[in-house]
KOLLO-535216 format. One line per field, with one value per residue (C-alpha): residue number from 1; x, y, z; residue in three letters. Coordinates in nm, 3 decimals. Each point is the difference from the previous one (the first is absolute). Layout:
# KOLLO-535216
nukol = c(NUM  ...)
east = c(X  ...)
north = c(Y  ...)
up = c(Z  ...)
tise = c(ALA  ...)
# end
This chain:
# KOLLO-535216
nukol = c(1  2  3  4  5  6  7  8  9  10  11  12  13  14  15  16  17  18  19  20  21  22  23  24  25  26  27  28  29  30  31  32  33  34  35  36  37  38  39  40  41  42  43  44  45  46  47  48  49  50  51  52  53  54  55  56  57  58  59  60  61  62  63  64  65  66  67  68  69  70  71  72  73  74  75  76  77  78  79  80  81  82  83  84  85  86  87  88  89  90  91  92  93  94  95  96  97  98  99  100  101  102  103  104  105  106  107  108  109  110  111  112  113  114  115  116  117  118  119  120  121  122  123  124  125  126  127  128  129  130  131  132  133  134  135  136  137  138  139  140  141  142  143  144  145  146  147  148  149  150  151  152  153  154  155  156  157  158  159  160  161  162  163  164  165  166  167  168  169  170  171  172  173  174  175  176  177  178  179  180  181  182  183  184  185  186  187  188  189  190  191  192  193  194  195  196  197  198  199  200  201  202  203  204  205  206  207  208  209  210  211  212  213  214  215  216  217  218  219  220  221  222  223  224  225  226  227  228  229  230  231  232  233  234  235  236  237  238  239  240  241  242  243  244  245  246  247  248  249  250  251  252  253  254  255  256  257  258  259  260  261  262  263  264  265  266  267  268  269  270  271)
east = c(2.550  -0.066  0.097  -0.095  0.178  -0.130  -0.357  0.041  0.140  -0.293  -0.247  0.159  -0.015  -0.366  -0.085  0.194  -0.183  -0.352  -0.005  -0.248  -0.296  -0.113  -0.286  0.044  -0.238  0.013  0.205  0.134  0.098  0.218  0.131  -0.123  0.253  0.247  0.100  -0.372  -0.282  -0.044  -0.341  -0.179  -0.350  0.180  0.211  -0.328  -0.123  0.245  -0.089  -0.076  0.101  0.278  0.358  0.138  0.323  0.254  0.257  0.210  -0.022  0.296  0.036  -0.373  -0.132  -0.327  -0.257  -0.240  -0.341  -0.304  -0.135  0.324  0.358  0.090  0.340  0.281  0.290  0.259  0.123  0.329  -0.056  -0.299  -0.016  -0.262  0.018  -0.181  -0.107  -0.225  -0.315  0.176  0.259  0.158  -0.125  0.298  0.013  -0.016  -0.226  -0.278  -0.215  -0.059  -0.202  -0.093  0.074  -0.050  -0.147  0.235  0.225  0.072  0.189  0.114  0.106  0.247  0.167  0.213  0.038  -0.346  0.102  -0.158  -0.364  -0.284  -0.259  -0.275  -0.061  -0.259  0.113  -0.148  0.242  0.333  0.127  -0.080  0.186  0.304  -0.012  0.294  0.253  0.260  0.136  0.103  0.356  -0.004  -0.302  0.089  -0.232  0.191  0.152  0.359  0.021  -0.301  0.096  0.350  -0.166  -0.232  0.289  0.224  -0.260  0.033  0.233  -0.022  0.311  -0.010  -0.044  -0.293  -0.162  0.087  -0.197  -0.306  -0.298  -0.148  0.269  0.123  -0.156  0.147  0.349  0.082  0.272  0.202  -0.012  0.057  0.323  0.120  -0.135  0.195  0.309  0.009  -0.064  0.265  -0.230  -0.009  -0.325  0.045  0.017  -0.319  -0.194  0.024  0.395  0.000  0.132  -0.204  0.297  -0.049  -0.386  0.081  0.213  -0.257  -0.281  0.227  0.078  -0.343  -0.114  0.310  -0.030  -0.365  -0.011  0.341  -0.166  -0.323  0.220  0.158  -0.293  0.007  0.173  -0.049  0.140  -0.209  -0.350  -0.073  -0.098  -0.181  -0.342  0.221  0.177  0.340  0.219  0.148  0.384  0.051  0.124  0.330  0.045  -0.019  0.261  -0.104  -0.320  0.035  0.371  0.103  0.380  0.080  0.241  -0.131  0.033  0.085  0.252  0.094  -0.126  -0.256  -0.373  -0.175  -0.361  -0.206  -0.338  -0.239  -0.372  0.000  0.167  0.333  0.208  0.318  0.264  0.359  0.099  0.285  -0.187  -0.310  0.017)
north = c(-1.048  -0.133  0.291  0.004  -0.289  -0.245  0.118  -0.015  -0.355  -0.097  0.147  -0.197  -0.303  0.024  0.065  -0.340  -0.181  0.151  0.045  0.276  0.002  -0.197  -0.007  0.043  -0.282  0.057  0.168  -0.161  0.250  -0.128  0.321  0.334  0.208  0.142  0.356  0.078  -0.254  -0.218  0.152  -0.334  0.129  0.186  -0.291  -0.224  0.256  -0.143  -0.361  -0.170  0.342  -0.055  0.130  0.080  0.167  0.020  0.285  0.223  0.347  0.135  -0.276  -0.113  -0.301  0.071  -0.290  0.182  -0.096  0.171  0.103  0.127  -0.105  -0.187  0.108  -0.148  0.171  -0.241  0.227  -0.138  -0.383  -0.045  -0.300  -0.171  -0.366  -0.266  -0.320  -0.305  -0.049  -0.229  0.265  0.022  0.324  0.231  0.202  0.344  -0.098  0.294  -0.082  -0.238  -0.009  -0.287  0.087  -0.340  -0.325  -0.126  0.306  0.275  0.316  0.072  0.355  -0.047  0.273  -0.068  0.393  0.099  0.324  -0.091  0.053  -0.085  0.252  0.010  0.314  0.088  0.036  0.360  0.089  -0.146  0.305  0.174  -0.293  0.079  0.358  0.095  -0.263  0.076  -0.120  -0.356  -0.024  -0.292  0.130  0.106  0.324  0.130  0.328  0.042  0.348  0.081  -0.192  0.184  0.323  -0.101  -0.135  0.301  0.219  -0.201  0.089  -0.362  -0.221  -0.203  -0.343  0.118  0.124  -0.317  -0.191  0.263  -0.200  0.325  0.059  -0.321  -0.342  -0.320  0.097  -0.077  0.018  -0.290  0.118  0.342  -0.052  -0.214  0.239  0.293  -0.197  -0.112  0.367  0.135  0.252  0.064  -0.088  0.310  0.241  0.216  -0.050  0.350  -0.031  -0.334  0.089  -0.107  -0.250  -0.139  -0.042  -0.176  -0.275  -0.017  -0.065  -0.247  -0.197  0.018  -0.206  -0.219  -0.117  -0.055  -0.194  -0.209  -0.076  -0.119  -0.226  -0.142  -0.073  0.318  0.036  -0.222  0.165  -0.174  -0.160  0.092  -0.305  0.000  -0.187  -0.308  0.011  0.102  0.247  0.286  0.035  0.375  0.060  -0.186  0.303  0.285  0.242  0.201  -0.119  -0.160  -0.009  0.275  -0.058  -0.219  0.123  0.181  -0.217  0.309  0.209  -0.229  0.247  -0.089  -0.004  0.257  -0.028  0.298  0.066  0.200  0.069  -0.303  -0.252  -0.135  0.138  -0.182  0.184  0.053  0.350  -0.025  -0.116  0.199  0.362)
up = c(0.766  -0.348  -0.257  -0.374  -0.117  0.276  -0.067  -0.374  0.035  0.219  -0.239  -0.293  0.214  0.057  -0.388  -0.052  0.301  -0.049  -0.390  -0.012  -0.073  0.306  0.235  0.393  0.092  0.379  0.269  0.327  0.294  0.266  0.159  -0.121  0.241  -0.270  -0.012  -0.086  0.086  -0.328  -0.152  -0.007  -0.124  -0.266  -0.127  0.031  -0.319  -0.239  0.047  -0.341  -0.177  -0.267  0.106  -0.328  0.087  0.265  -0.019  0.226  0.077  0.234  0.252  -0.016  -0.204  -0.139  -0.099  -0.251  -0.063  -0.160  0.317  0.161  0.151  0.278  0.100  0.184  0.176  0.123  0.279  0.144  -0.001  -0.219  -0.237  -0.237  -0.086  -0.163  0.176  -0.069  0.194  0.288  0.069  0.370  0.130  0.110  0.311  -0.189  -0.279  0.004  -0.292  -0.306  -0.301  -0.219  -0.375  -0.151  0.151  0.295  -0.060  0.225  0.013  0.357  0.158  0.292  0.193  0.320  0.090  -0.129  -0.159  -0.327  -0.086  -0.243  -0.108  -0.262  -0.221  -0.243  -0.334  -0.003  0.294  -0.115  -0.138  0.328  0.189  -0.205  -0.067  0.249  -0.157  -0.213  -0.325  -0.079  -0.038  -0.261  -0.195  -0.352  0.037  0.305  -0.111  0.184  -0.114  0.181  0.289  0.000  -0.002  0.302  0.214  -0.069  0.175  0.335  0.283  0.154  -0.022  -0.330  0.188  0.199  -0.335  -0.191  0.277  -0.003  -0.184  -0.089  -0.261  -0.107  0.105  0.105  0.123  0.372  0.223  -0.158  -0.368  0.068  0.173  -0.264  -0.291  0.152  0.063  -0.371  -0.110  0.208  0.193  0.371  0.172  0.199  -0.296  -0.044  -0.305  -0.109  -0.008  -0.188  -0.378  -0.306  -0.071  0.358  -0.094  -0.299  0.182  0.262  -0.240  -0.189  0.303  0.120  -0.309  -0.020  0.358  0.016  -0.297  0.102  0.326  -0.143  -0.231  0.309  0.193  0.221  0.336  0.291  0.336  0.251  -0.117  -0.344  -0.232  -0.319  -0.057  -0.054  0.330  -0.182  0.140  -0.216  -0.071  -0.084  0.373  -0.124  -0.223  0.251  0.023  0.300  0.151  0.336  -0.038  0.248  0.090  -0.286  -0.281  -0.290  -0.306  -0.205  0.219  0.316  0.232  0.272  -0.060  0.240  0.149  0.096  0.077  -0.228  0.079  0.238  -0.252  -0.004  -0.340  -0.100  -0.215  -0.090  0.068  -0.211  -0.317  0.058  -0.058)
tise = c(MET  PRO  GLU  LEU  PRO  GLU  VAL  GLU  ILE  VAL  CYS  ARG  ASN  LEU  ASN  THR  ILE  LEU  LYS  PRO  PRO  PHE  ASN  ILE  LYS  SER  TRP  ILE  PHE  PHE  ARG  ARG  ASP  LEU  ARG  PHE  LYS  ILE  PRO  LYS  ARG  ALA  LEU  GLN  GLN  ILE  ILE  ALA  VAL  PRO  ILE  PHE  ALA  ILE  LYS  ARG  ARG  ALA  LYS  PHE  ILE  LEU  PHE  GLU  SER  GLU  THR  GLY  PHE  PHE  ILE  SER  HIS  LEU  GLY  MET  THR  GLY  ALA  TRP  ARG  SER  GLU  ALA  LYS  ASP  TRP  ILE  ARG  ARG  LYS  HIS  ASP  HIS  VAL  ALA  PHE  GLU  TYR  ALA  PRO  GLY  GLN  PHE  LEU  ILE  TYR  GLU  ASP  PRO  ARG  ARG  PHE  GLY  PHE  ILE  GLU  PHE  ILE  LYS  LYS  SER  GLU  ILE  GLU  LYS  ARG  PHE  LYS  ASP  PHE  GLY  ALA  GLU  PRO  LEU  ALA  SER  HIS  THR  ASP  PHE  GLU  VAL  LEU  THR  ALA  LEU  PHE  LYS  LYS  LEU  GLN  ALA  PRO  ILE  LYS  THR  ALA  LEU  MET  ASN  GLN  LYS  PHE  LEU  VAL  GLY  VAL  GLY  ASN  ILE  TYR  ALA  SER  GLU  ILE  LEU  PHE  ARG  ALA  GLY  VAL  SER  PRO  LEU  LYS  LYS  CYS  SER  LYS  VAL  THR  ARG  ALA  GLN  PHE  GLN  LYS  ILE  TRP  HIS  TRP  THR  GLN  PHE  ILE  LEU  LYS  ASP  ALA  ILE  GLU  LYS  GLY  GLY  SER  THR  ILE  ASN  ASN  TYR  ARG  ASN  SER  TYR  GLY  GLU  THR  GLY  SER  TYR  GLN  SER  LYS  PHE  PHE  VAL  TYR  ASP  LEU  ALA  GLY  GLU  THR  CYS  LYS  ASN  CYS  ASN  SER  LYS  ILE  LYS  GLN  ILE  MET  GLN  SER  GLY  ARG  SER  THR  PHE  TRP  CYS  PRO  ARG  CYS  GLN  LYS)
# end
């Protein structure tokens, strides 16, 4: 599933391609059967209404207009791409909108876990009220975050992936962050020391920024809006490397299950 770096890259791609402000001239609906049925009537309301900003919140892409936001979540395999008017439709294309004469932005999603929704401007705060801090935002206070995490009895990896506390970090980057910080994914948050939290916050920002610079991580399907794969997966220390030799200590990388997700770690390097 695309995490913060991959969604941020797509958001930046869309800003370059669409160059806000722009108007949605028309919608073309091919298949509405995503995770939730595409709200055709709601999206028709923003035809000819200027979209003046495209931004990311957590793992969501927000297209902002005066009347509200149409919001895209990529799910596991969702992707936006730009095509000219005579493009050849792909099997998993779901919806397209014309943003300039003869130019279309198309959403495709083979596994259909993504979704598109429309939220009125007056309801946007309510929509994201249960989401936590942005790890790369300048206003995020890591002293406050540390105090919050210290109260938890959950394992630190599970907490890092909980979008109520910190957004955008998923299974891939949580494993990599904790390896670089030298902290066991099994360690309860309440037992993590202040020094360890400082390392976790440092590596959270470092790894997310580095992944963005490297185009994100392509494990299976991820492509940006230009059809390009990411390369950050070549820098993984532990993720999806169970049984391989740790680059730090030459012991074997282990794989365990936590909250139904695979965790990769080095028991010798992570305490």
